[in-house]
Backbone bond lengths (Angstrom), bond angles and torsions (degrees), N, CA, C in turn:
res aa  C-N    CA-C-N  psi(-1)  N-CA   C-N-CA  omega(-1)  CA-C   N-CA-C  phi
1 X - - - 1.476 - - 1.488 110.65 -
2 X 1.323 115.88 136.56 1.444 122.77 -178.18 1.531 110.64 -68.93
3 X 1.370 119.23 139.24 1.402 124.11 171.83 1.527 110.19 -95.27
4 X 1.337 114.82 145.41 1.488 116.59 179.67 1.570 107.33 -108.48
5 X 1.312 115.17 154.01 1.469 119.40 -177.03 1.613 107.23 -83.36
6 X 1.325 112.24 179.53 1.466 119.00 -179.04 1.533 106.04 -127.76
7 X 1.338 117.70 130.57 1.439 124.26 177.96 1.511 107.69 -111.47
8 X 1.381 115.84 162.72 1.430 121.04 173.16 1.561 109.49 -125.09
9 X 1.368 113.07 134.74 1.453 119.84 -179.91 1.513 109.32 -130.38
10 X 1.355 112.40 160.82 1.450 118.04 174.42 1.535 108.46 -118.89
11 X 1.313 114.29 121.64 1.469 118.81 -176.80 1.529 111.44 -130.19
12 X 1.246 116.18 123.03 1.473 124.49 -175.44 1.558 112.81 50.15
13 X 1.354 113.24 41.09 1.430 120.82 174.63 1.554 112.72 84.60
14 X 1.352 118.65 4.64 1.429 120.27 -177.74 1.519 108.74 -120.09
15 X 1.346 115.80 148.65 1.453 118.76 -176.97 1.558 106.72 -98.71
16 X 1.320 112.22 138.26 1.478 122.09 178.15 1.464 109.24 -133.47
17 X 1.359 117.01 143.71 1.450 124.58 168.47 1.508 109.74 -93.71
18 X 1.265 119.27 146.92 1.532 122.71 177.84 1.528 109.55 -130.09
19 X 1.361 114.98 117.96 1.442 121.16 170.63 1.506 110.52 -74.40
20 X 1.332 120.15 109.92 1.464 124.53 -166.64 1.588 113.63 -82.84
21 X 1.305 113.18 60.07 1.457 116.06 177.30 1.565 110.74 -68.68
22 X 1.309 117.31 -10.04 1.451 119.90 175.28 1.471 113.64 -69.14
23 X 1.318 115.96 -19.84 1.483 121.93 -179.27 1.480 116.02 -84.69
24 X 1.324 118.35 -7.04 1.451 122.28 -173.21 1.578 108.88 -64.93
25 X 1.281 119.25 -47.12 1.454 123.77 -177.44 1.521 108.86 -159.05
26 X 1.369 119.70 147.61 1.453 121.68 -179.67 1.499 113.63 -57.49
27 X 1.337 116.76 -37.45 1.531 120.01 -173.68 1.537 108.94 -113.66
28 X 1.297 117.55 -42.28 1.469 121.20 -176.61 1.541 109.85 -98.70
29 X 1.314 114.68 76.04 1.510 118.64 -172.26 1.493 109.52 -137.31
30 X 1.306 115.57 -179.15 1.450 122.38 178.28 1.492 116.57 62.33
31 X 1.294 117.40 -150.05 1.480 120.80 -177.10 1.569 111.09 -66.82
32 X 1.340 116.49 -23.65 1.466 117.83 177.96 1.554 112.13 -67.57
33 X 1.353 114.35 -33.29 1.469 118.39 176.09 1.502 109.65 -64.85
34 X 1.342 115.57 -40.80 1.431 119.51 -179.59 1.537 113.04 -67.81
35 X 1.382 114.37 -40.35 1.487 120.19 178.16 1.503 111.99 -63.16
36 X 1.316 117.88 -35.79 1.453 123.01 -172.29 1.549 111.53 -90.19
37 X 1.352 115.62 4.35 1.443 121.37 -174.89 1.518 112.25 -49.91
38 X 1.321 119.05 -49.01 1.503 123.12 -177.12 1.566 110.05 -60.33
39 X 1.362 116.06 -46.88 1.467 120.31 -178.25 1.559 108.91 -70.67
40 X 1.285 120.92 -31.46 1.429 122.81 176.87 1.572 111.89 -64.97
41 X 1.315 112.88 -30.26 1.455 119.39 -179.75 1.578 112.10 -96.23
42 X 1.320 117.39 7.47 1.380 123.67 177.24 1.506 111.52 -86.01
43 X 1.352 119.96 130.87 1.533 120.45 176.28 1.473 109.29 -51.95
44 X 1.364 115.79 137.44 1.415 119.49 -176.31 1.555 113.93 -67.28
45 X 1.329 113.77 -15.43 1.553 117.91 178.55 1.488 110.48 -74.34
46 X 1.375 118.53 -17.42 1.449 117.97 -172.08 1.542 112.82 -72.94
47 X 1.392 117.07 -27.90 1.414 121.41 178.99 1.478 110.13 -130.79
48 X 1.304 119.05 161.34 1.453 125.66 170.34 1.512 113.69 -130.92
49 X 1.355 113.81 -8.61 1.480 116.22 177.22 1.504 111.49 -148.45
50 X 1.380 115.95 137.96 1.415 123.15 175.49 1.532 106.97 -116.63
51 X 1.310 115.72 136.19 1.493 119.76 177.49 1.579 107.96 -120.33
52 X 1.317 115.74 138.15 1.433 118.88 173.61 1.522 109.08 -149.15
53 X 1.335 116.54 -174.76 1.444 119.18 -179.40 1.566 110.27 -164.10
54 X 1.283 115.51 163.83 1.456 117.85 179.81 1.533 110.41 150.57
55 X 1.350 114.20 -150.01 1.461 119.11 -173.77 1.543 108.86 -92.83
56 X 1.362 112.99 165.67 1.457 116.43 -175.19 1.521 114.19 -88.10
57 X 1.399 115.32 -0.10 1.483 120.69 172.93 1.491 108.73 -99.63
58 X 1.313 120.36 3.10 1.437 124.85 -168.10 1.528 113.37 -61.43
59 X 1.356 116.17 130.55 1.456 120.21 174.37 1.549 107.34 -73.59
60 X 1.292 118.60 -32.94 1.464 121.53 -179.52 1.523 109.94 -62.10
61 X 1.313 116.51 -44.62 1.441 122.17 173.93 1.472 116.07 -49.95
62 X 1.344 116.13 -47.33 1.435 119.64 -179.13 1.539 112.47 -71.47
63 X 1.343 115.18 -37.19 1.479 119.58 178.08 1.512 108.87 -64.61
64 X 1.320 118.90 -45.13 1.477 121.44 -179.93 1.518 110.46 -61.63
65 X 1.349 117.34 -41.46 1.454 120.99 179.40 1.559 108.67 -60.59
66 X 1.298 116.40 -44.82 1.542 120.09 -178.37 1.544 108.80 -63.98
67 X 1.323 116.77 -40.92 1.486 119.76 176.54 1.525 111.51 -62.45
68 X 1.291 117.33 -47.15 1.458 122.04 -175.93 1.482 110.73 -66.10
69 X 1.351 117.23 -31.36 1.496 117.78 176.37 1.506 109.01 -68.98
70 X 1.341 118.63 -42.14 1.436 120.64 -179.80 1.509 113.81 -66.01
71 X 1.339 116.04 -29.62 1.511 124.39 179.86 1.498 112.59 -88.80
72 X 1.340 117.07 -12.69 1.493 120.48 -174.08 1.552 110.89 66.28
73 X 1.304 115.10 33.93 1.457 122.04 176.89 1.502 110.85 -101.20
74 X 1.370 114.99 142.01 1.490 120.02 175.49 1.548 107.56 -71.25
75 X 1.372 116.65 137.35 1.414 119.88 176.06 1.454 113.96 -121.59
76 X 1.335 116.35 118.89 1.517 122.21 -177.68 1.537 108.97 -110.62
77 X 1.266 115.95 121.45 1.547 121.53 -172.19 1.503 107.61 -120.97
78 X 1.350 117.63 126.68 1.459 124.38 -179.80 1.505 111.31 -104.61
79 X 1.339 117.65 135.00 1.443 122.97 172.86 1.514 108.03 -137.39
80 X 1.371 113.46 168.48 1.421 117.10 167.27 1.496 112.04 -70.01
81 X 1.290 117.96 171.64 1.504 118.47 -179.10 1.464 111.67 -57.89
82 X 1.344 115.00 146.93 1.465 122.63 -177.55 1.510 109.91 -116.74
83 X 1.311 114.88 154.24 1.500 118.80 175.79 1.514 109.38 -79.71
84 X 1.334 116.49 157.89 1.453 121.11 -179.88 1.495 111.80 -60.59
85 X 1.347 119.83 -34.52 1.501 123.71 179.07 1.521 111.22 -62.81
86 X 1.331 114.00 -38.50 1.531 118.02 178.02 1.512 111.28 -67.63
87 X 1.337 115.13 -39.57 1.494 118.69 -178.56 1.574 111.42 -69.57
88 X 1.324 116.01 -26.39 1.457 119.97 -176.21 1.543 112.88 -90.15
89 X 1.302 120.19 -4.96 1.472 121.36 178.63 1.494 112.45 -60.37
90 X 1.299 115.90 137.58 1.504 119.73 -177.07 1.565 108.81 -109.96
91 X 1.344 115.61 26.46 1.429 120.86 173.54 1.581 110.20 -152.53
92 X 1.262 119.27 -179.52 1.490 120.28 178.08 1.539 112.82 87.50
93 X 1.297 116.41 174.30 1.434 125.52 -172.17 1.524 110.69 -62.24
94 X 1.301 116.90 -41.83 1.489 122.36 -173.66 1.512 109.06 -66.23
95 X 1.372 113.88 -48.20 1.436 119.81 -179.93 1.531 112.11 -59.71
96 X 1.362 115.87 -45.18 1.512 118.83 178.90 1.435 114.24 -65.52
97 X 1.410 116.74 -36.85 1.457 120.30 179.49 1.542 112.17 -64.90
98 X 1.335 116.48 -37.94 1.465 120.66 175.97 1.541 108.30 -67.52
99 X 1.239 117.70 -38.54 1.481 118.71 -178.11 1.560 111.88 -68.46
100 X 1.383 115.42 -19.88 1.473 118.72 176.05 1.510 113.02 -90.24
101 X 1.300 116.84 4.63 1.410 123.95 174.63 1.539 118.43 104.27
102 X 1.315 116.82 9.71 1.473 122.85 178.25 1.516 111.98 -63.33
103 X 1.331 116.30 131.67 1.474 122.60 171.82 1.515 108.57 -93.33
104 X 1.337 116.18 128.81 1.447 119.11 -175.91 1.501 112.25 -106.90
105 X 1.309 117.35 135.61 1.499 121.48 176.99 1.554 108.04 -125.91
106 X 1.377 115.05 122.72 1.436 122.59 176.58 1.516 108.96 -89.74
107 X 1.373 114.93 137.62 1.483 119.83 175.54 1.542 107.10 -125.02
108 X 1.380 112.44 135.00 1.459 117.20 179.69 1.555 106.86 -60.37
109 X 1.394 115.17 140.92 1.433 119.65 -175.56 1.509 112.09 -55.90
110 X 1.307 121.69 -37.39 1.480 125.18 -176.39 1.533 110.04 -62.59
111 X 1.342 117.36 -28.66 1.460 119.96 -177.68 1.547 112.88 -108.24
112 X 1.292 114.91 -1.32 1.535 116.91 -174.67 1.471 116.64 -57.56
113 X 1.354 117.22 -51.62 1.458 121.51 -178.21 1.519 114.60 -58.34
114 X 1.377 114.72 -42.93 1.465 119.40 -179.26 1.529 109.92 -71.44
115 X 1.332 119.15 -36.54 1.434 121.87 177.95 1.537 111.89 -64.10
116 X 1.330 116.77 -46.11 1.441 119.36 176.96 1.485 115.57 -58.01
117 X 1.336 113.03 -41.43 1.451 122.33 178.13 1.578 112.59 -58.74
118 X 1.285 115.31 -26.62 1.478 122.49 -175.81 1.498 112.95 -92.85
119 X 1.381 121.98 -3.72 1.409 122.20 -175.24 1.516 118.29 -57.56
120 X 1.313 114.32 -31.05 1.520 118.85 -178.97 1.540 113.52 -88.91
121 X 1.308 117.22 3.40 1.437 122.54 176.15 1.518 110.77 -74.19
122 X 1.317 119.01 129.90 1.413 123.06 176.73 1.566 114.86 58.34
123 X 1.352 117.44 34.34 1.426 118.00 -179.86 1.554 109.52 -77.43
124 X 1.299 117.90 143.49 1.409 120.40 172.45 1.495 110.17 -84.96
125 X 1.334 118.08 167.72 1.484 123.36 -173.72 1.453 112.06 -71.63
126 X 1.262 121.71 -13.00 1.473 123.65 178.96 1.567 112.89 -96.72
127 X 1.311 116.40 5.93 1.464 121.03 178.15 1.493 111.92 -114.94
128 X 1.299 117.47 137.67 1.492 123.10 -177.27 1.528 109.33 -127.50
129 X 1.332 117.59 131.20 1.483 120.42 179.02 1.542 109.39 -103.83
130 X 1.374 115.12 130.16 1.439 121.48 174.65 1.528 106.86 -108.42
131 X 1.324 114.83 127.31 1.507 116.29 179.30 1.452 113.90 -73.01
132 X 1.271 121.21 162.02 1.427 129.78 -176.63 1.545 109.48 -44.68
133 X 1.328 115.71 130.53 1.493 121.62 176.44 1.502 115.09 74.29
134 X 1.394 114.89 7.16 1.393 118.38 -179.34 1.588 116.10 77.04
135 X 1.367 110.29 21.20 1.475 115.85 -178.20 1.542 111.18 -74.93
136 X 1.326 113.40 95.31 1.482 117.55 -174.51 1.556 106.64 -145.87
137 X 1.297 113.39 144.38 1.485 118.85 -177.97 1.582 110.77 -63.46
138 X 1.362 116.51 -22.42 1.458 118.24 177.36 1.496 113.63 -70.83
139 X 1.344 116.78 -7.73 1.466 118.00 -179.88 1.598 106.83 -75.01
140 X 1.279 120.42 -11.40 1.437 122.56 -178.81 1.449 113.17 -57.62
141 X 1.305 119.33 -41.36 1.465 123.94 -176.58 1.567 109.94 -66.16
142 X 1.297 120.09 -43.62 1.439 120.88 179.12 1.481 113.24 -65.27
143 X 1.369 117.51 -34.19 1.487 119.25 -178.55 1.543 106.80 -75.50
144 X 1.279 121.01 -28.37 1.460 121.10 178.45 1.498 108.36 -70.22
145 X 1.321 120.36 -33.10 1.443 121.39 172.67 1.539 110.47 -64.27
146 X 1.283 117.10 -45.17 1.521 119.54 176.62 1.528 108.72 -57.89
147 X 1.343 117.44 -44.69 1.425 119.32 -177.75 1.539 111.28 -59.50
148 X 1.303 117.18 -39.13 1.436 120.43 178.28 1.513 111.59 -64.07
149 X 1.344 116.93 -38.21 1.443 119.31 179.74 1.533 110.34 -67.86
150 X 1.279 118.85 -34.71 1.449 124.02 176.70 1.563 112.81 -64.63
151 X 1.355 111.98 -41.27 1.491 115.65 177.54 1.542 109.34 -67.82
152 X 1.282 118.99 -39.02 1.417 123.46 -179.01 1.526 113.03 -67.67
153 X 1.278 118.12 -23.21 1.454 122.52 177.62 1.523 112.26 -70.81
154 X 1.359 115.07 -24.53 1.478 121.12 171.17 1.552 112.33 55.77
155 X 1.341 115.28 44.07 1.417 120.46 -179.64 1.520 109.31 -82.50
156 X 1.303 117.42 153.34 1.479 120.49 176.36 1.479 109.46 -86.50
157 X 1.280 117.91 58.50 1.443 126.03 -175.92 1.521 108.51 -138.57
158 X 1.314 117.56 135.07 1.474 119.73 -179.26 1.539 113.17 -124.81
159 X 1.381 114.99 17.01 1.442 119.96 173.75 1.491 109.88 -128.36
160 X 1.302 113.78 142.46 1.518 121.33 178.99 1.495 107.63 -125.11
161 X 1.313 113.85 163.88 1.506 117.49 175.52 1.500 109.96 -149.48
162 X 1.354 117.38 140.20 1.428 123.59 174.37 1.568 107.66 -154.54
163 X 1.352 116.29 133.61 1.479 117.16 179.57 1.489 112.47 -72.82
164 X 1.331 115.67 161.54 1.469 120.64 -173.60 1.532 113.13 -126.35
165 X 1.335 112.93 136.42 1.482 122.10 165.32 1.543 104.97 -103.15
166 X 1.303 117.39 -74.07 1.405 121.98 177.12 1.539 111.30 -89.95
167 X 1.297 116.11 -15.34 1.483 122.67 -177.63 1.496 115.73 83.80
168 X 1.301 117.45 3.48 1.486 122.74 -177.19 1.559 109.58 -56.93
169 X 1.287 118.82 -48.15 1.434 119.86 -176.24 1.536 113.16 -64.76
170 X 1.274 112.97 -50.61 1.546 118.43 176.39 1.493 113.70 -56.89
171 X 1.355 118.12 -43.74 1.418 122.49 -179.40 1.570 112.72 -63.82
172 X 1.273 117.90 -51.37 1.484 119.19 -178.75 1.505 112.18 -72.52
173 X 1.345 118.14 -25.46 1.503 120.26 176.94 1.542 107.27 -73.23
174 X 1.323 120.58 -39.08 1.423 122.61 178.70 1.494 110.33 -68.50
175 X 1.296 120.78 -36.37 1.441 124.71 176.85 1.509 112.32 -67.02
176 X 1.337 115.92 -35.20 1.476 122.23 -178.06 1.486 110.65 -80.73
177 X 1.353 120.05 -21.34 1.464 122.04 -177.68 1.493 110.61 -130.42
178 X 1.360 115.74 70.47 1.453 117.79 -175.68 1.582 113.48 -67.75
179 X 1.317 115.81 -10.88 1.481 117.66 -179.63 1.538 110.40 -89.22
180 X 1.333 117.03 -1.14 1.482 121.57 179.92 1.561 107.52 -112.68
181 X 1.325 112.75 152.13 1.482 123.04 168.33 1.505 106.73 -86.61
182 X 1.356 119.28 128.48 1.427 119.86 -177.14 1.548 106.05 -119.17
183 X 1.364 115.16 115.64 1.477 119.75 178.92 1.548 109.25 -92.81
184 X 1.321 113.90 142.69 1.474 119.15 170.79 1.535 109.54 -144.59
185 X 1.325 119.37 170.13 1.420 122.03 172.92 1.506 109.34 -146.49
186 X 1.317 121.17 146.15 1.462 122.35 -175.74 1.544 108.41 -75.87
187 X 1.310 113.38 129.51 1.475 120.28 178.13 1.524 113.27 -113.49
188 X 1.293 114.38 -12.78 1.525 121.44 176.38 1.549 105.19 -127.96
189 X 1.297 117.51 107.30 1.453 120.53 -176.66 1.516 108.76 80.92
190 X 1.328 115.95 -164.90 1.398 123.64 -176.85 1.590 111.92 -105.97
191 X 1.355 117.88 -176.56 1.443 118.85 -177.01 1.500 112.56 -69.83
192 X 1.362 114.98 -23.56 1.494 117.98 176.75 1.541 109.66 -66.25
193 X 1.251 114.62 -44.97 1.504 122.56 179.87 1.537 108.02 -62.61
194 X 1.318 115.44 -46.80 1.502 122.23 179.89 1.490 111.00 -57.91
195 X 1.345 118.19 -47.88 1.442 120.09 179.77 1.510 113.31 -64.05
196 X 1.261 117.31 -33.51 1.468 123.83 179.67 1.523 107.89 -67.01
197 X 1.325 119.06 -42.70 1.426 124.84 177.19 1.558 112.35 -61.15
198 X 1.310 113.28 -47.41 1.472 118.32 -178.97 1.505 112.73 -68.54
199 X 1.364 116.50 -42.22 1.468 119.74 179.51 1.505 112.23 -63.69
200 X 1.316 116.42 -25.84 1.497 117.34 173.97 1.482 114.52 -64.41
201 X 1.365 118.18 -24.79 1.440 123.17 177.70 1.497 114.67 -95.85
202 X 1.330 117.66 -39.53 1.450 124.74 -178.83 1.526 110.99 -168.25
203 X 1.328 115.11 156.62 1.472 119.50 175.79 1.576 106.81 -64.11
204 X 1.299 112.63 137.34 1.506 118.39 -177.81 1.540 109.05 -71.75
205 X 1.324 116.89 126.06 1.490 118.45 -177.90 1.596 109.93 -79.20
206 X 1.261 114.79 161.16 1.475 121.13 -174.89 1.535 113.37 -69.35
207 X 1.338 116.85 -22.86 1.504 119.34 -179.94 1.474 111.93 -85.83
208 X 1.345 120.39 3.42 1.481 122.38 172.72 1.513 110.24 -97.38
209 X 1.367 115.89 115.97 1.405 124.00 -171.95 1.563 110.16 -111.11
210 X 1.297 116.31 117.21 1.477 118.93 -178.92 1.541 107.22 -95.05
211 X 1.322 113.18 116.78 1.508 120.85 175.97 1.526 109.30 -83.32
212 X 1.297 115.74 123.94 1.478 119.50 178.92 1.532 110.13 -78.08
213 X 1.320 116.86 131.89 1.471 118.34 176.09 1.558 112.07 -60.65
214 X 1.278 116.62 154.44 1.522 119.43 -176.93 1.494 110.37 -70.16
215 X 1.350 118.81 -21.40 1.478 123.21 176.05 1.507 106.41 -151.77
216 X 1.320 117.19 169.03 1.491 121.32 179.96 1.513 109.96 -75.90
217 X 1.301 114.81 121.70 1.479 122.73 176.76 1.587 108.28 -107.05
218 X 1.252 114.62 136.60 1.441 120.65 175.71 1.520 110.22 -98.98
219 X 1.313 114.33 130.31 1.503 119.95 -171.90 1.553 110.12 -59.12
220 X 1.360 113.69 132.94 1.435 123.18 174.68 1.534 114.68 72.25
221 X 1.387 114.47 6.17 1.464 114.94 171.45 1.483 108.37 -88.63
222 X 1.423 113.91 163.75 1.491 116.45 -170.23 1.531 107.12 -99.56
223 X 1.404 112.48 135.39 1.417 120.25 177.54 1.544 112.65 -132.45
224 X 1.304 118.83 125.65 1.520 119.09 -178.18 1.504 113.13 -50.82
225 X 1.360 117.95 -38.80 1.442 119.79 -174.95 1.553 111.22 -69.58
226 X 1.330 115.95 -27.21 1.458 119.32 176.58 1.567 109.71 -70.43
227 X 1.373 113.32 -39.82 1.461 115.58 179.54 1.505 113.91 -67.55
228 X 1.396 113.03 -33.13 1.509 118.12 177.63 1.526 111.03 -66.16
229 X 1.378 117.66 -40.90 1.458 120.29 -178.67 1.554 107.50 -68.46
230 X 1.384 114.87 -37.99 1.474 116.55 -179.91 1.607 107.70 -60.53
231 X 1.286 118.99 -43.66 1.442 122.59 179.84 1.513 113.17 -63.88
232 X 1.362 117.95 -36.66 1.422 122.47 178.79 1.504 110.91 -66.35
233 X 1.355 118.60 -44.76 1.423 120.78 -178.63 1.539 112.70 -72.16
234 X 1.401 116.12 -30.61 1.376 122.35 177.88 1.579 107.51 -64.10
235 X 1.343 114.32 -40.10 1.500 118.36 -179.27 1.517 110.79 -67.03
236 X 1.296 117.33 -15.11 1.492 120.80 177.65 1.561 110.33 -86.85
237 X 1.303 115.71 -1.36 1.451 119.98 177.71 1.502 119.17 96.78
238 X 1.353 116.93 5.46 1.437 122.59 178.70 1.540 109.99 -130.39
239 X 1.307 115.72 134.44 1.488 120.71 179.44 1.534 104.91 -96.32
240 X 1.364 115.77 129.45 1.453 123.57 171.43 1.521 110.55 -112.03
241 X 1.286 118.66 159.54 1.417 121.42 179.03 1.542 112.77 -73.83
242 X 1.347 117.59 154.30 1.510 122.10 -177.70 1.479 113.82 -87.56
243 X 1.359 117.56 -14.06 1.462 117.04 -174.58 1.537 111.58 -86.30
244 X 1.323 118.80 -34.79 1.435 122.84 -170.24 1.555 109.57 -117.48
245 X 1.320 118.58 -51.01 1.438 121.29 -166.52 1.524 114.55 -67.79
246 X 1.312 116.96 -32.49 1.502 117.00 -176.65 1.573 109.40 -66.32
247 X 1.323 119.20 -40.13 1.443 119.98 176.36 1.532 112.30 -64.72
248 X 1.364 118.12 -33.86 1.438 119.24 -176.78 1.602 107.00 -75.48
249 X 1.300 119.43 -42.27 1.430 122.33 178.22 1.543 112.36 -61.01
250 X 1.338 113.63 -39.11 1.498 119.07 -178.37 1.549 108.06 -65.45
251 X 1.357 117.52 -44.27 1.423 121.63 175.05 1.503 115.02 -58.60
252 X 1.279 113.21 -43.51 1.546 119.53 -176.22 1.523 107.40 -67.94
253 X 1.317 119.80 -44.26 1.505 121.04 -176.67 1.531 108.58 -67.06
254 X 1.341 117.65 -33.81 1.439 120.11 -176.12 1.581 113.30 -85.30
255 X 1.264 118.24 -27.07 1.472 120.76 -165.93 1.527 116.12 -120.01
256 X 1.363 119.37 -8.76 1.424 121.99 -175.87 1.569 109.65 -126.93
257 X 1.313 117.72 165.50 1.440 120.72 -177.88 1.541 112.59 -132.92
258 X 1.342 115.89 -25.43 1.467 118.98 -173.40 1.548 113.57 -79.72
259 X 1.285 113.80 171.43 1.495 118.03 174.61 1.514 108.01 -72.12
260 X 1.350 116.27 141.24 1.452 118.72 -169.88 1.571 107.09 -138.58
261 X 1.285 119.00 140.70 1.436 124.26 169.70 1.499 110.04 -93.49
262 X 1.366 116.25 109.33 1.427 122.02 178.73 1.517 113.50 -85.91
263 X 1.355 115.16 123.06 1.422 116.41 -179.94 1.563 111.05 -87.69
264 X 1.290 117.13 109.02 1.495 124.16 -175.69 1.506 108.30 -62.25
265 X 1.309 117.55 118.09 1.482 121.76 -177.49 1.517 115.31 -86.21
266 X 1.313 117.60 2.86 1.492 120.60 176.61 1.520 106.74 77.13
267 X 1.317 116.04 -150.50 1.451 121.52 175.28 1.498 117.38 83.94
268 X 1.325 116.78 5.41 1.510 119.42 -171.52 1.514 111.47 -70.79
269 X 1.341 117.81 -16.24 1.478 118.23 179.38 1.501 112.65 -63.22
270 X 1.345 114.73 -23.56 1.487 118.16 178.64 1.559 114.65 -81.45
271 X 1.335 116.59 -5.75 1.446 120.42 -177.25 1.591 111.90 -65.89
272 X 1.362 114.80 -30.74 1.419 116.55 -177.17 1.538 113.43 -57.01
273 X 1.357 113.42 -49.46 1.464 115.92 -178.72 1.532 112.07 -73.91
274 X 1.383 114.84 -28.44 1.501 118.94 179.56 1.516 109.51 -67.22
275 X 1.418 115.57 -43.90 1.464 118.52 -178.46 1.544 112.45 -67.08
276 X 1.307 117.87 -30.20 1.479 120.58 174.90 1.545 109.15 -63.51
277 X 1.358 113.30 -40.14 1.519 117.10 -179.61 1.500 108.31 -66.45
278 X 1.343 121.16 -42.82 1.407 123.96 178.92 1.534 111.95 -61.09
279 X 1.323 115.52 -41.98 1.449 120.34 -177.31 1.555 112.29 -65.51
280 X 1.370 111.37 -38.06 1.475 117.55 179.19 1.530 112.15 -69.79
281 X 1.329 114.65 -48.12 1.465 119.57 -176.09 1.503 112.28 -65.51
282 X 1.314 117.82 -46.85 1.460 121.81 -176.68 1.512 114.35 -91.58
283 X 1.315 115.74 -2.56 1.460 121.99 177.55 1.560 109.57 56.66
284 X 1.325 113.69 53.10 1.486 118.94 178.36 1.521 107.65 -128.85
285 X 1.357 113.74 162.88 1.453 118.90 178.48 1.514 111.33 -100.63
286 X 1.336 118.59 123.64 1.441 119.30 -178.13 1.469 111.00 -121.06
């Protein structure tokens, strides 16, 4: 497994370390690389098809597509119905995932939940289902490898941070590093939803601290304050994604004081389409 370097930045007068998991691979990077560790080390003869589901901006979708291409596995991805404009985009995660060989299946919203619940019915032994966002107990192994890299770095830091969709990364990282404080914040849904997702995998440890956002944010919607934080971090020499990282950085700057090692969750390939949306909505040049 590839190791990622650590950078140091200064943001709003505070020093932060950044674990550069974004540099591992253009598409298969960040926490998705860690979550897929077990499958990446699985002999390609074991499976011939991977099934997953979720949103069309999903970083997990793109990472799974990259993994399946390298393994020569078929990748079937389910979403709710999409608009024609979304389908015609020639950039962003959905476009890149299709170019890597992903097969896309649209499900009518009225039937989506029931259909997803039936994905594991009558599966053959050569097919594996990955839940939305890569929320899978098999992610534990990859996060333990990340934990070992953090220990080996021997930094004088005892607090970590990583944003959460399903919370899988934050949960298994906190379990693997009980001597560290692990901050996270909900980026998809609220903290109640986040806790439900994490508790489905394992009891939440005491060293995992969920920072509540200052207001309710809706996933993938556009917020001027998120764009401003994106610009600030970019000026520090590192690009972070606009879907997850901006909310995490905002929470850290507002609610913490100590030095923190931020785990870069990757996903920057989706910024191209997000920045176009920001430019169009706020009538600005980016």
